[in-house]
matplotlib code that plots the C-alpha trace (Angstrom):
import matplotlib.pyplot as plt

x = [-40.4, -40.1, -38.7, -42.0, -43.5, -40.6, -40.5, -44.5, -44.6, -42.2, -43.6, -47.6, -45.8, -44.4, -47.2, -49.1, -46.2, -46.3, -50.3, -49.9, -47.5, -49.8, -49.9, -47.7, -45.4, -42.0, -39.8, -37.4, -37.0, -34.2, -36.9, -39.3, -36.5, -36.1, -39.7, -40.0, -37.3, -35.1, -32.7, -30.1, -33.1, -33.7, -32.8, -35.6, -37.9, -37.2, -38.1, -41.0, -42.0, -40.9, -43.6, -46.3, -47.2, -48.8, -51.3, -53.6, -54.1, -50.0, -48.8, -44.9, -44.2, -43.7, -40.8, -37.8, -33.8, -32.2, -31.2, -34.2, -34.0, -36.3, -33.9, -37.4, -38.7, -37.7, -40.2, -42.9, -44.6, -43.9, -40.8, -41.9, -44.9, -43.2, -42.5, -45.8, -47.8, -45.3, -46.1, -49.6, -49.5, -47.7, -44.3, -41.6, -39.2, -36.5, -34.0, -34.8, -34.6, -37.3, -37.2, -37.5, -36.9, -36.3, -39.7, -41.4, -39.8, -42.5, -40.6, -43.1, -40.9, -41.6, -44.9, -46.6, -44.9, -43.2]
y = [-15.5, -13.0, -12.9, -13.0, -15.6, -17.8, -17.6, -17.1, -19.8, -18.6, -15.4, -16.3, -18.4, -15.0, -13.1, -15.3, -14.6, -10.9, -11.3, -12.1, -10.1, -7.7, -3.7, -2.1, -4.7, -5.1, -8.6, -9.5, -10.4, -12.9, -13.8, -14.7, -16.5, -18.7, -19.0, -20.9, -22.8, -21.2, -18.8, -18.0, -16.3, -13.0, -11.8, -13.0, -12.4, -8.9, -9.7, -10.6, -7.6, -5.3, -7.2, -7.3, -3.5, -4.8, -6.7, -5.7, -6.8, -7.2, -4.9, -5.0, -1.6, -4.3, -5.9, -3.9, -5.1, -6.9, -3.7, -2.0, -0.2, 1.2, -0.7, -1.1, 2.4, 3.4, 0.7, 2.6, 6.2, 8.0, 6.7, 8.1, 6.1, 3.4, 5.3, 6.9, 3.8, 2.4, 5.5, 5.7, 2.1, 3.6, 2.5, 5.5, 6.0, 7.8, 8.8, 5.7, 3.3, 2.2, 3.0, -0.2, -2.6, -5.1, -4.6, -4.5, -7.3, -10.1, -13.4, -15.7, -19.0, -17.9, -16.2, -19.1, -21.7, -23.4]
z = [-2.6, -0.5, 3.3, 4.2, 2.8, 3.2, 7.1, 6.8, 9.5, 11.9, 11.8, 12.7, 15.7, 16.8, 16.3, 18.4, 21.7, 20.8, 20.8, 24.7, 26.2, 28.5, 28.4, 30.1, 30.1, 27.7, 25.8, 23.9, 20.2, 22.3, 24.9, 22.3, 20.5, 23.2, 23.6, 20.5, 20.8, 18.4, 20.9, 18.2, 15.7, 17.4, 14.3, 12.3, 15.2, 14.4, 10.7, 11.9, 13.9, 10.9, 8.8, 11.9, 10.6, 7.8, 10.1, 13.2, 16.6, 16.9, 20.1, 18.3, 20.2, 23.3, 21.7, 22.2, 22.4, 25.5, 26.9, 26.9, 23.8, 20.9, 18.0, 16.2, 16.1, 12.6, 11.3, 13.3, 10.9, 12.8, 14.7, 17.6, 17.7, 19.5, 22.6, 21.9, 22.7, 25.2, 27.2, 26.7, 28.2, 31.5, 30.1, 30.8, 28.3, 28.4, 25.2, 23.4, 26.3, 29.2, 32.4, 34.7, 32.2, 34.5, 36.3, 33.4, 31.4, 30.1, 30.1, 27.5, 28.8, 32.5, 32.4, 29.7, 31.9, 29.1]

ax = plt.figure().add_subplot(projection="3d")
ax.plot(x, y, z, "-o")
ax.set_aspect("equal")
plt.show()
């Protein structure tokens, strides 16, 4: 059994939240982990984002690290695709960092009223 199979339920819960991120907004691995009630599972949220590329309809490009850095870009093909998708939604990115990160940050706990 591989990692994706062992954590399928968790990954699906992550995907459900990521699908709710509005276009032109971003969130962090940690914010998703917190919303799932597992605040120390940010890294596992990252694993879910890596696995999301095998499915359609999951806007993984909207998930960045807590400082707004595109740390997951190497899992896009080509890596510049993450930045390109964000820019196509009006999100400014300079040197792999979301500009105005705090203004664009989408906190699932607040936005979904959890």
